[in-house]
DRENDO-1510 file (C-alpha; in Angstrom, 1 decimal, always signed):
<recs>
REC; n; res; u; v; w
REC; 1; MET; -30.2; -17.4; -4.9 .
REC; 2; LEU; -26.8; -15.8; -4.1 .
REC; 3; SER; -25.1; -18.3; -2.4 .
REC; 4; SER; -21.6; -19.9; -2.6 .
REC; 5; VAL; -22.5; -23.1; -2.9 .
REC; 6; GLY; -21.3; -25.3; -5.7 .
REC; 7; VAL; -20.9; -22.1; -7.6 .
REC; 8; SER; -17.3; -21.5; -9.3 .
REC; 9; ARG; -14.4; -20.0; -7.8 .
REC; 10; GLU; -14.4; -17.2; -10.0 .
REC; 11; ARG; -18.1; -16.8; -8.9 .
REC; 12; ARG; -17.2; -17.6; -4.8 .
REC; 13; ASP; -14.0; -14.8; -4.5 .
REC; 14; GLY; -17.1; -12.0; -5.7 .
REC; 15; ALA; -16.2; -11.5; -9.2 .
REC; 16; ALA; -19.5; -9.1; -10.4 .
REC; 17; SER; -22.4; -11.3; -12.3 .
REC; 18; ARG; -22.4; -11.3; -15.8 .
REC; 19; ASP; -25.8; -9.4; -15.2 .
REC; 20; SER; -24.9; -6.6; -15.5 .
REC; 21; ALA; -28.1; -4.8; -14.5 .
REC; 22; SER; -27.9; -6.2; -11.1 .
REC; 23; THR; -26.1; -5.1; -8.1 .
REC; 24; ARG; -24.8; -7.1; -5.4 .
REC; 25; LEU; -25.4; -6.1; -1.5 .
REC; 26; PHE; -26.0; -7.5; +1.9 .
REC; 27; ALA; -27.4; -6.1; +4.6 .
REC; 28; PHE; -27.1; -6.2; +8.4 .
REC; 29; ALA; -30.0; -7.0; +10.9 .
REC; 30; VAL; -30.6; -7.0; +14.7 .
REC; 31; PRO; -29.1; -10.6; +16.0 .
REC; 32; GLY; -32.3; -12.7; +15.2 .
REC; 33; LEU; -34.4; -10.2; +12.9 .
REC; 34; GLY; -32.9; -12.0; +9.9 .
REC; 35; PRO; -35.5; -14.0; +8.5 .
REC; 36; LEU; -38.1; -10.8; +8.7 .
REC; 37; LEU; -35.1; -8.5; +6.8 .
REC; 38; ALA; -35.4; -11.6; +4.0 .
REC; 39; ARG; -39.0; -11.1; +4.2 .
REC; 40; GLU; -39.2; -7.4; +3.4 .
REC; 41; LEU; -36.4; -7.9; +0.9 .
REC; 42; ALA; -38.1; -10.2; -1.0 .
REC; 43; SER; -41.9; -7.8; -1.2 .
REC; 44; PHE; -39.6; -5.2; -3.2 .
REC; 45; ASP; -39.7; -5.6; -6.9 .
REC; 46; GLU; -36.7; -6.8; -8.8 .
REC; 47; VAL; -34.8; -7.9; -5.9 .
REC; 48; ARG; -33.3; -11.3; -5.2 .
REC; 49; VAL; -32.3; -12.8; -1.3 .
REC; 50; GLY; -30.1; -15.2; -1.4 .
REC; 51; ASP; -28.5; -16.9; +1.7 .
REC; 52; ARG; -28.0; -15.6; +5.8 .
REC; 53; GLY; -26.0; -15.9; +8.3 .
REC; 54; CYS; -24.9; -14.0; +11.6 .
REC; 55; ASP; -21.2; -12.3; +12.2 .
REC; 56; GLY; -21.1; -12.7; +16.0 .
REC; 57; ARG; -23.2; -9.1; +16.3 .
REC; 58; ALA; -25.4; -8.9; +13.8 .
REC; 59; ASP; -27.6; -11.0; +11.3 .
REC; 60; VAL; -26.2; -10.8; +7.7 .
REC; 61; VAL; -28.5; -10.7; +4.3 .
REC; 62; ALA; -27.1; -11.1; +1.0 .
REC; 63; PHE; -29.1; -10.4; -2.1 .
REC; 64; GLY; -29.3; -9.1; -5.6 .
REC; 65; ALA; -30.9; -6.3; -7.0 .
REC; 66; ALA; -31.6; -4.9; -10.1 .
REC; 67; GLN; -29.5; -1.0; -10.8 .
REC; 68; GLY; -33.5; +0.3; -11.0 .
REC; 69; ALA; -34.6; -1.2; -7.5 .
REC; 70; VAL; -31.3; +0.1; -5.3 .
REC; 71; ARG; -32.4; +3.3; -4.4 .
REC; 72; GLY; -35.2; +2.3; -3.0 .
REC; 73; LEU; -33.9; +0.0; -0.4 .
REC; 74; SER; -33.1; +3.4; +1.5 .
REC; 75; GLY; -36.5; +2.9; +3.0 .
REC; 76; LEU; -35.9; -0.6; +4.5 .
REC; 77; ALA; -37.6; -0.7; +7.6 .
REC; 78; VAL; -35.9; -3.5; +9.3 .
REC; 79; ALA; -32.4; -3.2; +8.0 .
REC; 80; GLU; -29.5; -1.8; +10.5 .
REC; 81; ASP; -27.2; -0.8; +8.2 .
REC; 82; LEU; -26.3; -1.9; +4.4 .
REC; 83; PHE; -23.7; -2.7; +1.4 .
REC; 84; VAL; -22.8; -3.0; -1.8 .
REC; 85; GLU; -20.8; -6.2; -2.0 .
REC; 86; ILE; -17.5; -5.7; -2.7 .
REC; 87; GLY; -16.4; -9.6; -3.3 .
REC; 88; ARG; -16.4; -12.8; -1.6 .
REC; 89; THR; -14.7; -15.9; -0.9 .
REC; 90; LEU; -14.0; -19.0; +1.2 .
REC; 91; ARG; -11.4; -19.9; +4.1 .
REC; 92; SER; -11.1; -23.2; +2.3 .
REC; 93; ASP; -9.6; -21.8; -0.4 .
REC; 94; GLY; -7.2; -20.4; +1.9 .
REC; 95; ASP; -7.2; -19.3; +5.3 .
REC; 96; ARG; -4.2; -16.5; +5.3 .
REC; 97; ALA; -5.4; -12.8; +5.4 .
REC; 98; ALA; -3.4; -11.7; +3.1 .
REC; 99; TRP; -5.0; -14.6; +0.3 .
REC; 100; ILE; -8.3; -13.9; +2.0 .
REC; 101; ALA; -7.9; -10.1; +2.0 .
REC; 102; LYS; -6.6; -10.7; -2.0 .
REC; 103; ARG; -9.2; -12.3; -3.1 .
REC; 104; LEU; -12.4; -9.7; -1.3 .
REC; 105; ILE; -10.4; -6.4; -2.5 .
REC; 106; LYS; -10.4; -5.6; -6.2 .
REC; 107; PRO; -9.8; -1.9; -7.8 .
REC; 108; GLU; -12.7; -2.4; -10.0 .
REC; 109; ARG; -15.0; -3.8; -7.8 .
REC; 110; THR; -14.5; -1.1; -5.6 .
REC; 111; ARG; -15.1; +1.2; -8.5 .
REC; 112; ARG; -18.5; -0.1; -9.0 .
REC; 113; ALA; -19.1; -0.4; -5.5 .
REC; 114; LEU; -19.4; +2.8; -4.7 .
REC; 115; ALA; -20.8; +4.0; -8.0 .
REC; 116; ALA; -23.6; +1.4; -6.5 .
REC; 117; ARG; -23.3; +3.5; -3.0 .
REC; 118; GLY; -23.8; +6.2; -4.3 .
REC; 119; GLN; -27.8; +6.1; -5.7 .
REC; 120; ILE; -28.0; +5.5; -2.0 .
REC; 121; LEU; -26.6; +8.3; -0.1 .
REC; 122; ARG; -24.2; +10.6; -2.0 .
REC; 123; PRO; -21.7; +10.2; -4.7 .
REC; 124; VAL; -17.9; +10.0; -2.8 .
REC; 125; ARG; -15.1; +12.3; -4.5 .
REC; 126; ASP; -11.9; +10.8; -5.9 .
REC; 127; ARG; -9.0; +11.6; -3.0 .
REC; 128; LEU; -11.1; +10.3; +0.3 .
REC; 129; SER; -10.6; +9.1; +3.4 .
REC; 130; TYR; -11.5; +5.2; +4.5 .
REC; 131; ARG; -11.7; +3.4; +7.3 .
REC; 132; VAL; -11.5; -0.8; +7.3 .
REC; 133; ILE; -14.2; -2.5; +10.3 .
REC; 134; VAL; -13.4; -6.8; +9.9 .
REC; 135; ARG; -15.5; -9.6; +12.0 .
REC; 136; VAL; -14.6; -13.0; +11.6 .
REC; 137; LEU; -15.9; -15.7; +13.9 .
REC; 138; GLN; -12.8; -17.7; +15.5 .
REC; 139; GLU; -8.9; -16.4; +15.1 .
REC; 140; ARG; -7.4; -19.7; +14.9 .
REC; 141; SER; -6.0; -19.2; +11.7 .
REC; 142; PHE; -5.3; -15.4; +12.4 .
REC; 143; LEU; -6.2; -12.6; +13.9 .
REC; 144; ARG; -9.2; -10.4; +13.3 .
REC; 145; THR; -6.8; -7.4; +12.9 .
REC; 146; GLU; -4.3; -9.3; +11.0 .
REC; 147; LEU; -7.0; -9.3; +8.2 .
REC; 148; ARG; -7.6; -6.0; +8.9 .
REC; 149; ARG; -5.0; -4.5; +8.4 .
REC; 150; CYS; -4.1; -6.5; +4.9 .
REC; 151; VAL; -7.3; -4.9; +3.9 .
REC; 152; SER; -6.0; -1.3; +4.8 .
REC; 153; THR; -3.0; -2.2; +3.1 .
REC; 154; LEU; -4.5; -3.9; -0.2 .
REC; 155; ILE; -6.4; -0.1; -0.2 .
REC; 156; ALA; -3.9; +1.2; +0.0 .
REC; 157; GLN; -1.5; -0.2; -2.9 .
REC; 158; GLN; -5.1; -0.1; -5.0 .
REC; 159; GLN; -5.6; +3.5; -3.9 .
REC; 160; PRO; -2.6; +5.7; -3.1 .
REC; 161; THR; -5.1; +9.0; -3.6 .
REC; 162; TRP; -7.2; +7.9; -0.4 .
REC; 163; ARG; -6.5; +8.5; +3.4 .
REC; 164; VAL; -7.1; +6.1; +6.5 .
REC; 165; ALA; -9.6; +8.6; +8.9 .
REC; 166; ASP; -12.1; +7.8; +11.4 .
REC; 167; PRO; -14.8; +9.6; +10.7 .
REC; 168; SER; -14.4; +9.2; +7.2 .
REC; 169; ASP; -15.7; +9.6; +3.6 .
REC; 170; VAL; -16.1; +5.5; +2.9 .
REC; 171; GLU; -16.1; +2.7; +5.6 .
REC; 172; ILE; -15.1; -0.8; +4.2 .
REC; 173; TRP; -16.2; -3.9; +5.8 .
REC; 174; VAL; -15.1; -7.5; +5.8 .
REC; 175; VAL; -17.7; -10.3; +7.7 .
REC; 176; GLU; -16.8; -13.5; +7.8 .
REC; 177; TYR; -20.8; -13.9; +8.2 .
REC; 178; GLN; -21.8; -18.5; +8.2 .
REC; 179; GLN; -18.4; -20.4; +9.1 .
REC; 180; GLY; -15.5; -20.4; +6.9 .
REC; 181; ARG; -17.4; -17.3; +4.5 .
REC; 182; PHE; -16.3; -14.1; +4.0 .
REC; 183; LEU; -18.8; -10.6; +2.5 .
REC; 184; ALA; -17.0; -7.5; +1.9 .
REC; 185; GLY; -17.9; -4.6; +1.3 .
REC; 186; VAL; -19.4; -0.8; +1.2 .
REC; 187; ARG; -21.3; +0.6; +3.3 .
REC; 188; ALA; -24.1; +2.5; +1.3 .
REC; 189; SER; -25.5; +3.4; +4.6 .
REC; 190; GLY; -26.0; +6.1; +7.7 .
REC; 191; ALA; -27.5; +6.3; +10.8 .
REC; 192; ARG; -31.2; +6.8; +9.5 .
REC; 193; MET; -31.4; +3.9; +8.5 .
REC; 194; ARG; -30.8; +2.5; +11.9 .
REC; 195; GLN; -32.8; +5.4; +14.0 .
REC; 196; HIS; -35.3; +6.5; +11.5 .
REC; 197; ASP; -36.7; +9.7; +11.4 .
REC; 198; GLY; -35.2; +9.9; +15.0 .
REC; 199; ARG; -36.6; +10.7; +18.3 .
REC; 200; ALA; -37.8; +14.5; +19.4 .
REC; 201; ARG; -37.4; +13.5; +23.2 .
REC; 202; GLU; -35.5; +10.4; +24.9 .
REC; 203; ARG; -36.3; +7.8; +27.2 .
REC; 204; ARG; -34.4; +5.1; +29.1 .
REC; 205; GLY; -35.1; +1.8; +27.9 .
REC; 206; ALA; -36.4; +3.5; +24.6 .
REC; 207; LEU; -36.4; +0.4; +21.7 .
REC; 208; ARG; -34.5; +0.5; +18.3 .
REC; 209; PRO; -36.8; +1.5; +16.2 .
REC; 210; THR; -36.1; -1.3; +13.5 .
REC; 211; VAL; -36.9; -3.9; +15.8 .
REC; 212; ALA; -40.6; -1.4; +16.0 .
REC; 213; ALA; -40.6; -1.9; +12.4 .
REC; 214; ALA; -40.5; -5.4; +12.2 .
REC; 215; MET; -43.1; -5.4; +15.0 .
REC; 216; ILE; -45.3; -3.8; +12.5 .
REC; 217; LYS; -45.0; -6.2; +9.6 .
REC; 218; LEU; -46.0; -9.0; +12.1 .
REC; 219; ALA; -49.8; -7.5; +12.6 .
REC; 220; ASP; -49.4; -7.7; +8.5 .
REC; 221; ARG; -50.6; -5.5; +6.3 .
REC; 222; PRO; -51.2; -1.9; +7.5 .
REC; 223; GLY; -55.0; -2.2; +8.3 .
REC; 224; LYS; -57.6; +0.6; +10.6 .
REC; 225; THR; -56.6; +0.8; +14.0 .
REC; 226; LEU; -53.5; -0.4; +15.7 .
REC; 227; LEU; -52.8; +0.7; +19.4 .
REC; 228; ASP; -49.9; +0.0; +21.4 .
REC; 229; PRO; -51.3; -0.4; +25.5 .
REC; 230; CYS; -48.3; +0.2; +27.1 .
REC; 231; CYS; -46.4; +3.0; +24.7 .
REC; 232; GLY; -43.7; +3.9; +25.9 .
REC; 233; SER; -41.6; +6.5; +23.9 .
REC; 234; GLY; -43.7; +6.2; +20.9 .
REC; 235; THR; -41.6; +4.0; +19.2 .
REC; 236; ILE; -44.1; +1.6; +18.1 .
REC; 237; LEU; -46.1; +4.3; +17.2 .
REC; 238; ALA; -44.0; +6.0; +14.8 .
REC; 239; GLU; -43.4; +3.3; +13.3 .
REC; 240; ALA; -47.3; +2.4; +12.7 .
REC; 241; VAL; -47.4; +5.6; +11.1 .
REC; 242; ARG; -44.7; +5.9; +8.7 .
REC; 243; ALA; -46.2; +1.5; +7.4 .
REC; 244; GLY; -49.2; +3.3; +7.3 .
REC; 245; TRP; -51.9; +2.1; +9.5 .
REC; 246; ALA; -54.7; +4.6; +9.2 .
REC; 247; GLU; -55.4; +4.8; +13.3 .
REC; 248; VAL; -53.2; +4.5; +15.8 .
REC; 249; HIS; -53.3; +5.3; +19.2 .
REC; 250; GLY; -51.1; +4.3; +22.6 .
REC; 251; VAL; -52.2; +4.5; +25.9 .
REC; 252; ASP; -49.7; +4.1; +28.8 .
REC; 253; ILE; -50.2; +4.8; +32.4 .
REC; 254; ASP; -46.7; +6.8; +33.4 .
REC; 255; PRO; -48.0; +10.9; +32.4 .
REC; 256; SER; -44.2; +11.3; +31.8 .
REC; 257; ALA; -44.6; +8.9; +29.1 .
REC; 258; VAL; -47.7; +10.0; +27.9 .
REC; 259; ASP; -45.7; +13.1; +27.0 .
REC; 260; THR; -42.9; +11.8; +25.8 .
REC; 261; ALA; -45.2; +9.6; +22.7 .
REC; 262; THR; -47.0; +13.0; +22.5 .
REC; 263; ARG; -44.2; +15.1; +21.1 .
REC; 264; ASN; -42.1; +11.9; +19.8 .
REC; 265; VAL; -44.9; +11.0; +17.5 .
REC; 266; SER; -47.4; +13.7; +17.1 .
REC; 267; ALA; -49.8; +11.8; +14.4 .
REC; 268; ALA; -50.5; +9.2; +17.4 .
REC; 269; PRO; -53.7; +10.5; +20.0 .
REC; 270; VAL; -51.8; +8.7; +23.5 .
REC; 271; ALA; -53.7; +9.1; +26.2 .
REC; 272; VAL; -53.0; +8.3; +29.7 .
REC; 273; GLY; -54.4; +4.9; +30.9 .
REC; 274; ASP; -53.8; +1.0; +32.3 .
REC; 275; ALA; -53.9; -1.8; +30.1 .
REC; 276; ARG; -55.6; -4.3; +32.1 .
REC; 277; THR; -58.3; -2.0; +31.2 .
REC; 278; LEU; -58.6; -0.6; +28.3 .
REC; 279; ASP; -60.9; +2.7; +27.1 .
REC; 280; ALA; -61.5; +0.1; +24.1 .
REC; 281; ALA; -64.6; -1.7; +22.9 .
REC; 282; PRO; -64.5; -5.2; +21.8 .
REC; 283; GLY; -63.1; -5.6; +18.8 .
REC; 284; SER; -62.2; -2.1; +18.1 .
REC; 285; VAL; -59.1; -2.6; +16.5 .
REC; 286; ASP; -57.0; -4.4; +14.3 .
REC; 287; ALA; -54.1; -5.2; +16.2 .
REC; 288; CYS; -52.4; -4.7; +19.5 .
REC; 289; VAL; -48.1; -4.0; +19.2 .
REC; 290; SER; -46.5; -3.7; +22.6 .
REC; 291; ASN; -43.6; -4.0; +24.4 .
REC; 292; LEU; -44.2; -5.1; +27.3 .
REC; 293; PRO; -43.0; -3.5; +30.7 .
REC; 294; PHE; -40.7; -7.0; +32.6 .
REC; 295; GLY; -38.9; -5.7; +34.9 .
REC; 296; HIS; -35.7; -4.4; +33.8 .
REC; 297; GLN; -36.5; -1.4; +32.9 .
REC; 298; TYR; -39.6; -0.6; +34.3 .
REC; 299; HIS; -41.9; -2.3; +36.9 .
REC; 300; VAL; -45.1; -3.0; +36.9 .
REC; 301; GLN; -47.9; -3.0; +39.6 .
REC; 302; GLY; -48.4; -6.4; +41.5 .
REC; 303; ASP; -48.2; -9.6; +41.0 .
REC; 304; ILE; -46.1; -10.4; +37.4 .
REC; 305; ASP; -47.9; -13.1; +36.7 .
REC; 306; ASP; -51.4; -11.7; +37.2 .
REC; 307; TRP; -50.3; -8.1; +35.4 .
REC; 308; LEU; -49.9; -10.0; +32.4 .
REC; 309; ARG; -52.7; -12.5; +32.7 .
REC; 310; SER; -54.8; -9.0; +33.1 .
REC; 311; VAL; -53.1; -7.3; +30.1 .
REC; 312; LEU; -53.4; -10.3; +27.6 .
REC; 313; ARG; -57.3; -10.8; +29.1 .
REC; 314; GLU; -57.1; -7.6; +27.8 .
REC; 315; MET; -56.0; -7.5; +24.3 .
REC; 316; ALA; -57.6; -9.8; +23.5 .
REC; 317; ARG; -61.1; -8.7; +23.9 .
REC; 318; VAL; -59.9; -5.3; +22.0 .
REC; 319; THR; -58.3; -6.9; +19.0 .
REC; 320; ARG; -60.9; -8.3; +16.3 .
REC; 321; PRO; -61.3; -11.3; +15.0 .
REC; 322; GLY; -58.8; -12.0; +12.2 .
REC; 323; GLY; -55.8; -9.5; +14.5 .
REC; 324; HIS; -53.1; -9.8; +15.2 .
REC; 325; VAL; -50.9; -9.0; +19.2 .
REC; 326; VAL; -48.0; -8.5; +18.9 .
REC; 327; LEU; -45.3; -8.6; +22.0 .
REC; 328; LEU; -41.9; -7.8; +23.1 .
REC; 329; ALA; -41.0; -9.7; +26.5 .
REC; 330; PRO; -38.7; -12.2; +27.2 .
REC; 331; ALA; -41.1; -15.0; +28.3 .
REC; 332; ILE; -44.9; -14.8; +28.1 .
REC; 333; ALA; -46.4; -18.8; +29.7 .
REC; 334; SER; -49.0; -20.1; +27.7 .
REC; 335; ASN; -51.2; -20.8; +30.4 .
REC; 336; LEU; -51.1; -16.6; +31.0 .
REC; 337; VAL; -52.4; -16.6; +27.1 .
REC; 338; PRO; -56.0; -16.5; +26.9 .
REC; 339; ALA; -57.9; -19.5; +24.5 .
REC; 340; SER; -58.5; -16.1; +22.1 .
REC; 341; LEU; -54.8; -15.9; +21.2 .
REC; 342; HIS; -53.0; -18.4; +18.9 .
REC; 343; LEU; -49.9; -18.2; +19.2 .
REC; 344; ALA; -48.4; -18.1; +15.1 .
REC; 345; GLU; -44.4; -17.3; +15.7 .
REC; 346; ARG; -42.0; -17.0; +18.3 .
REC; 347; ILE; -38.8; -15.2; +17.8 .
REC; 348; GLN; -36.2; -14.4; +19.8 .
REC; 349; ILE; -33.4; -12.1; +19.3 .
REC; 350; GLN; -30.8; -10.3; +20.6 .
REC; 351; LEU; -31.0; -6.8; +22.3 .
REC; 352; LEU; -27.8; -5.3; +23.6 .
REC; 353; GLY; -26.0; -8.9; +24.6 .
REC; 354; THR; -29.2; -9.8; +26.1 .
REC; 355; ARG; -31.8; -12.6; +25.3 .
REC; 356; THR; -35.5; -11.7; +24.1 .
REC; 357; ILE; -38.7; -13.1; +22.2 .
REC; 358; LEU; -40.7; -11.1; +19.6 .
REC; 359; TRP; -43.9; -13.3; +20.2 .
REC; 360; HIS; -46.6; -12.9; +17.0 .
REC; 361; TYR; -50.7; -14.0; +18.5 .
REC; 362; ASP; -53.2; -14.1; +16.1 .
REC; 363; ARG; -56.8; -13.1; +17.5 .
REC; 364; THR; -59.0; -16.5; +17.2 .
</recs>
């Protein structure tokens, strides 16, 4: 584990591991998706997952990776951002902004972090620009802005050729990811990690690609056929194609959504249709995965419970026994779910400050 519990002060303040072949990193995920990000990281060869937390705006997962595995981390599907660790420390060692900054920021560790970052993003020159971002869980001892100022001052002293700028060549992040526990790192990801390949056409209420990727992972290893019966912009379809599903199909009752999804995901056939009456044979798909309309951005026809009961019954009908149904919705009452769908997992997440839930059902 990479946890700081019970380790020496040298290890707690982020000193480099004696194993020179290992790089220490951490990654952000949408709040609630930290466990799924940890699962994804554990699937990589030569990656060792450590402790987790939340800095108030993102789940944080710390891990170590062999040098040869670092480059492949740019393909993480559930991660929003990736960082090469510079250091870590505890409030209990000295709960003052200047002290914490000195424990986290060391010139040799910064140099090594930048070298590791160069395996993921393009290398940076010596005379570069930088900015500092800080997140803390409480400000009783010092303000977030004070810690940012202390870190910025320390970097200016250690790296006299660097200059402050926004945007910048390099971002140095300091996060309190658990009460009293700090990580510092160099950001090693760009917008592509969060947005994946992007969308040719945007649509109001479109799903975040990393959340869609998490839903696809809940649907198990890529099978033959995946269906999204409320496909909207096609984000889930795009992630299913990206994950290697052989056949990916989309349906939406709104012709404009079908047009948008078709433009966004040329590899997946999309058709106008009603999720309550799908044009598919019983047991013909391995998984149904969908972000259900729940009245916030888009409304359904008629009573929401009647609509949902019909949609769940239809998903159960077209999904083969042993398959999966994965849904994003703030609430699904158990009395609306057909007996052939068994709730395997319920994951609460937070999107744009709103709580919602990932529902993973096994088709029995």
